[in-house]
C-alpha positions, 0 to 999 in steps of 0.5 A, spaced: 767 834 423 773 839 420 778 833 420 773 829 415 771 835 411 779 835 410 779 828 408 773 829 403 777 835 400 783 830 398 778 826 394 775 832 390 780 830 383 775 834 379 771 841 380 767 845 376 767 853 377 762 858 374 765 864 372 759 868 373 758 867 380 766 867 381 766 874 379 760 876 384 765 873 389 772 875 389 773 875 382 780 871 383 781 863 382 788 859 384 790 853 382 789 847 387 794 842 387 792 835 384 785 838 382 782 838 375 778 845 374 773 846 369 770 853 368 763 854 366 761 861 363 755 861 368 751 864 362 745 861 364 745 864 371 747 870 368 741 870 363 736 868 369 739 874 373 738 879 367 746 880 368 749 878 361 756 877 361 761 881 356 765 876 352 771 880 352 771 880 360 770 873 360 776 872 355 781 876 359 779 872 365 781 866 362 787 869 360 789 872 367 787 865 370 789 860 364 794 857 369 789 855 374 784 852 369 784 845 366 778 846 361 773 852 360 767 852 356 764 857 351 760 863 353 754 860 350 748 865 348 741 862 351 736 860 346 741 862 340 745 857 337 748 862 332 750 867 337 753 861 341 757 859 335 760 866 334 762 866 341 766 860 340 769 863 334 771 870 337 774 866 343 778 862 339 780 868 335 783 871 341 788 865 342 784 860 346 780 853 346 774 853 349 769 847 349 763 848 344 756 847 347 750 844 344 744 845 347 737 841 348 732 843 342 737 846 337 738 844 330 742 838 329 746 842 324 750 845 329 752 839 333 754 836 326 758 843 325 762 842 331 764 835 329 766 837 322 771 842 325 774 836 329 773 838 336 775 832 341 771 835 347 764 838 347 759 840 352 751 838 352 747 843 355 740 846 356 738 839 360 736 842 367 728 843 365 727 837 361 724 831 363 728 825 363 723 821 358 725 827 353 732 827 355 733 820 354 730 820 347 734 826 345 741 823 348 739 816 345 739 819 338 746 823 339 750 818 342 747 813 337 748 817 331 753 822 332 757 821 338 759 814 338 762 809 333 758 803 330 760 799 336 757 804 341 764 807 343 764 814 344 769 818 338 769 824 342 769 826 350 762 829 352 761 833 358 753 833 361 752 840 364 747 840 370 745 833 369 741 831 375 738 824 373 742 818 375 739 813 370 742 818 365 748 819 368 749 811 368 746 810 361 751 814 357 759 814 356 760 821 359 767 823 360 764 828 365 758 831 368 756 836 373 750 837 378 748 841 384 743 836 386 748 833 392 748 840 395 740 841 394 738 834 396 742 835 403 740 842 404 733 840 403 734 835 408 735 828 404 741 823 403 742 819 397 742 811 399 744 806 394 740 800 392 742 793 395 742 787 391 745 780 393 749 783 399 752 789 394 751 796 393 748 797 386 749 804 383 746 803 376 739 803 378 735 809 381 737 810 388 733 812 394 733 819 396 731 819 404 729 825 408 733 824 414 732 832 417 729 832 424 725 838 422 723 835 415 715 835 414 715 828 412 716 826 419 709 826 420 708 821 413 708 814 414 714 811 409 716 818 407 722 819 412 727 815 415 723 815 422 717 812 419 720 807 414 719 800 415 724 796 419 727 792 413 728 799 409 731 802 416 736 796 416 739 797 409 739 805 411 743 804 417 747 799 414 750 804 409 751 809 414 755 805 419 759 803 413 760 810 411 762 812 418 755 817 419 750 817 425 743 819 424 744 824 430 740 826 436 737 833 438 732 836 443 727 841 442 724 847 446 721 854 446 726 859 448 725 867 448 728 870 442 733 874 446 737 867 448 744 867 446 746 861 442 751 856 445 755 852 440 751 846 440 744 850 439 741 853 433 734 856 432 729 851 429 724 856 426 724 863 423 724 869 428 716 870 430 714 877 428 712 878 436 718 880 440 714 876 446 713 870 442 718 864 444 722 861 438 723 853 437 730 852 439 734 845 437 740 843 442 744 838 438 746 832 443 750 828 438 752 830 431 749 827 425 745 827 418 739 829 422 741 835 424 747 837 420 747 839 413 754 839 412 754 832 414 749 830 409 753 834 404 759 830 405 755 823 405 752 825 398 758 827 395 761 820 397 755 817 394 757 821 387 764 818 388 762 811 389 758 812 383 764 814 379 768 808 381 762 804 380 762 806 372 767 802 367 773 806 365 772 811 359 771 810 354 766 804 354 760 802 349 753 805 349 748 800 348 741 801 346 736 795 344 733 800 338 738 804 335 734 811 333 735 814 326 733 820 323 729 824 329 732 831 327 
């Protein structure tokens, strides 16, 4: 498994790091060979944690680590488009060139202001809590009327912050996007499986998100876990796993005293009981696989994203919508 992780790391050509979480960890960053690093301020995380980021600290951090960073976003002010603009100007006056961010729900005048100023790479944010239907309505308008020319070719680079909808990832000519859905999905016990048509894996349609963990509550529901899906569905899933070099894995379970010392291939399969005399469920891993190792689910989900990226046409490509929208704002 360690060898596989190293091989996967060599494929990660682009990474996004959050300033907010970085300073909570080591406060340092180092340039990794052949890796494009994108620094996000982490303003939303800071806001949700009640711990605002000082703009001068953010400026100092960027200057100290500028050689390690390829792109960095503005320090946006949640719910305040004017404050976000002011921060953009403040950071620029410090001699830096942050990427501006326009958020869902903000007046379109702010996007127009960024475009008029001549930025060639901007970010769209505030999308995480918004429904796919509402985002499609918003993004159709932006890409049709502001971000692309008459032929649908993007006139600037656009980054999508926290984009978790696969249909929206493939519908628009993004230059870049970021998402934590791969790790959340894996830690919740599921993996992405692409659709298959005419003998090919299809990535421009919604994929399957299949629960595979042997501890998943879905194991008891017909058709909602890899163990309870139809033979035809299982055949496609196992075909994909085989092509990518992954196994489902095997485990056995038994109840053991709480003072049992874990072996290398063992882990507790339930929370520690309140009573010291009560036994605890133990999982013994007989064969590593996506059913018993979240690290392998993470890897498989990352591979899905890499394949999705390869499936898409080279940027820039034309955005097409049947009914181009006008004047929504």
